[in-house]
N, C-alpha and C positions, 0 to 999 in steps of 0.2 A: 456550301458553307461560306458565309461572308468573311468570317474570321474565326480563329480558334479560341478567342478570348470572350468570355461572358462578362458583360458589364451593364450597369444601369445606374445612371447618375441622378435620375429624378428631376431633370431640368424642366421638363414640360409640367410635371406635377407641381414643382415650386412656383412656376410662372402662373399656373391656374389658381393656386391658393392665393398668391399675391394679388391677382386680378380680382378674385372674389372679395377680398378684404376691402377693396375700394368701395364696394356697394353694400357692406354689411352693417352699416349704421345709418340708415335712411329712415326718417320718420315723416308722417303726414299729420296735419292738424285738422280737426273738425271744429268749425266755429259757427256760432249762432248768428243768424241774420245776414252777415257778410263774411264770405270765405277768406277775405284778406284782413279786414279791420274789425271783424265781429268778436264776440266774447268766446274765448276758448272753452270748448265743451269736452273734447277728447283728443288724446294724442296716441297714435298707433305707430308701432315699429313695423316696417315692411319686411316680412320674412324673405330670406334668400335661399334658394336651393340649387344644387348642381344638376342640370339636365332636366328635360321635361318628364322623363320617366320616373324621377324621384317621387312625384306625387302619387304614382300608383304603388310604389314600394311602401311609402308611408301609409297609404290607405290599407294595404294588405297587412302591415304590422299592427295597425290600430284596430282593424276589423277584418280578420282573416276570412270570415264567412260572407262578407259583404252584406250583412243583414241590416246595417244602418244606412239609410239613404240620405246623404247630406251633400250639399254643393261644396265645391272648393272655396275656402275662405279667401276673400279678397280685401285689400290688394295683396299682391305677392310678386316676387321676381324669381327668375331662374336663368341659368346660362349654360351653354354647351359649346363644344368644339364642332365647327362646321367644315373645316378643311385645313390642309397643309399645302403650302406652295413654296417652291424653291425660289430664293431671292437672288437673281443674277447680279443685281446692282451692288451687293455687299460681298461678292466673292473675293477671296484672298488666295494666296499661294497655298497649295495643299501640302507642300514640303516644309513650311515654316513650323516652328515648334515653340510652345510655351513651357518654360522650365521653372521649377520652384525647389528650393532646398528644404527638405523635410527634417533635417537634423541627423538622420541615419543614412541619407542618400539623396540623390537628385531625382525628383519626379518630373515627368514631361508628358506632354500630350500634343498631338498635331493640331494645327489651326482648325477652329470650328467651322461647321457647315452652316450657312445662313438659311433659315427657313422662316416663313411668315405663317403664324398660327391664326386662323380665322375663328373668331368667337362671336356668338350671337347672344345678346342679353335681352330677355323677354320681361316686359313690365305689363302685368295683367291687373286691371282695375274694373270696378263697376261703373265708374263715372269718369268723364273727361277731367273734372276738377281734381280728382285724386291723381290721375295720370300726369296732369300738368305740374302738380306739386313735386312729384318724383322726378320728372324730366328736368325741371328747373334746378333741382339740386345736383344733377349729374352734368349737364352741359357746360357750366362755367369752368369745370375742371379740365375739360378737353378743348384745346384751341388750335387745331383739332387733336393735338398730341399731348400725351402725358408720359413721363418717364419713371419707371420703377427700377430699383437697384436690388438685384438678387445675387446669391452665390450659386452659380450653376454646377460647381464641382465641390464636393465635400473633401476630396483628396487633395485639392490645391486651394490655396488661399487667394481665390480670384473673385472679384466683385465686378459684375457687368450691369450696364444700364440697358433696360428693356423698354424701348419706346412703344407706347400703346396709342394707336390712331383710331379715332372715331370716324368711320367712313360715311355712314348714312343712317337715317331712322325711317322705318316704315311703320305706318299707322293703319290699324284695322279696327273699325268700330262696327261690331255686329249688332246693330240696332233694329234690323229688319226681322220680321217673324211674328208669330202669334204671341199671345199673352203668357203662354206656358214656356216660351223660350227665354232663357236668361241672357241678359246683355253682357257682353264682354268687350272691353276696350283694351286692345293689345298694341303695345309699342315694341317694335323689334329694333334694337340698336346693334349695328354691325361694327365689330372692332377687329383690328389687325395688331397682333403682337409680333415684334421682330426678334426672333430667338436666334441663339447661336448654339448648335448642338455639337457636343464634343464626342470623340471616340474613346477608345481604351486608354487609360493612363498607365504608362510604363515607369518603372522605378529602377534606378541604377545605384549600386553601392558606392561608398566613398573610396577614393584611392589613398591608401595608407602607406604603401611602399612602392618604390620604383627602382628599377635596375637600369643604369646608364653605362654604356660602353663608349667612352670618349676616344680612346686610342688603344692600339694593341700593346703599347709599351709604357703605359701610365701606371704610377703607383698611387692608388686611391685609398691607401690605408689611413692617411691623415685627414680628419674632417675639416681642417682649416687650410689645406694645401690649395694651390692654384695650378690648374692643369690645362694643357692645350686641347681644344676641341677639334682641331684639325691636325693632319699629319705633317711630317716634315716636308718642306718644299725643296730645300737643297742644303748641302753642307759645304762651307768654305772657310777660308782663313779669317782670323780675327781682324786683319787689316781692312777687310771689306765691311766691317760693322758701320751701320748708318744710324745717326741719332734719331731716337723715337721708334725704331723698329724692335721687334721681339725676337729673342734668341734663346737657345739652350746651349750651355757649355758642353762641348764634345770632348775636347782635349785642352789642357791648361798651357803647356809649353812655357814660354817666357812672358805670357800675357798676364797682366794683373787686372782681372775682370772687375774688381771693386772700384777701379778708377773709371770703369765704363758703365757703371750703373747696377752691377750685380751685388748681391748681399754678401757673397763669398766667392771663392775660387774653386768650388767643388764641381766635379763633372755631374751634369744633369740639372744644375741650377738654371731656372728660367728667369729671364730678366728683360726689362725694356731698356734699351741703350740710352744712356745719358752721358754725353761726351763733354760736358762742361768741366769735368775734373781731369781731362786729358788734354792732348794737343788738338782736339777737335776731330780726331779720327781714331779708328782702332789701330792696334799695333801688336807686335809680338808674333810668336810662332804657333799660338793656339788656334784651334778651329771651333766653329760654332755651327749649330743647326738653326737654320732660318725658318720661322713660321710665318703665318699670315700676320696682318696688323693686329695690334693689341685688342682693339674693340671687336674684332672678328672672332678671336679664338679664346680669350681669357674666360674661364668659367669657374666661378666660386660656388662651392656647394657645401 
C-alpha cells in the first residue's frame, strides 16, 4: 500500500478538458475559384473527439451491427495522452506544505510532484488545403508555449498556471495507392503539459481553548492580571532594587514600595522599579523577589 488514504483530485482530467477546449471552436471555409479570396460557399466546424478509439465507439453506438458501410467524415480532430514524464527541473522540497483556512479548520497538502503530460493532437483531412486552414488557426496561439489556469484541488482554493508547449508537428500524406484507397492527410501535433500533482489533503480543527502553566505559584484567576512567565531568580533586600528591573514584593517591613514604582504595598504585587520618586535607590527593611527583565517575562493574557 502506498498510503492508507484514498483520494482523487481530478487534476489530470481538468487539464485534459481545458486542453480540449482550446481546439473546440475551429472552422474551415470552402470558397469558389480561390481558397483565400474566392466566394464563400460553405463553412464547416471541425469536430473534436477524445482519443482515436472514440470513432469506433461512436460507430458502434450509431450502427451496432456494422451494416452501414460509410467512411469517416472529414475533416476531424482527436487527441490522446501518449505518456507521463517526471520533470526534475521543477522539483521542490517534499516537506513543504500549502495551507488554507477553510473556516472550520486548516487544510494542508504537501508540495506537488511535477510531471509532464505528453498529448498528441491529430488533424485528419482529405486535402492539404483543409489541413493548412486548421493548422494556421492553431500555430499562432503557441509561441511555442501557451498558459492555462486551472484549479487543481477542489478542497483548496488554489489556482495554478499550466504551461502547454507545442513540441513538433509530423505530417503524413497517404496519397499513394490505387483508386479504391481513400486519401488521408494527417497532421500530428505533439504537446507537453507541465502539471503539478498533489497528494492527500489533510485537515486540522481550530484551536479554541489552551491551557498555559506559567509558574507554579501564580494566581491566574483574574483575566486582566499580569504574571511572570519565568521563576524567581533570587530574593534580597529592598535596598538592592535597581531602576527599570522587575520585582515582586516578598515582605513589606519599613519600605514604601509605592515610592519605588509599585501600585501598592501588598505582598505579591509585581512591579517595575521606578526610582524617580525616591532617593534614587531602594530603601527599608523589606525584601523583594527578583525576576528576569520586564520584556522577557511579562505576559498579558
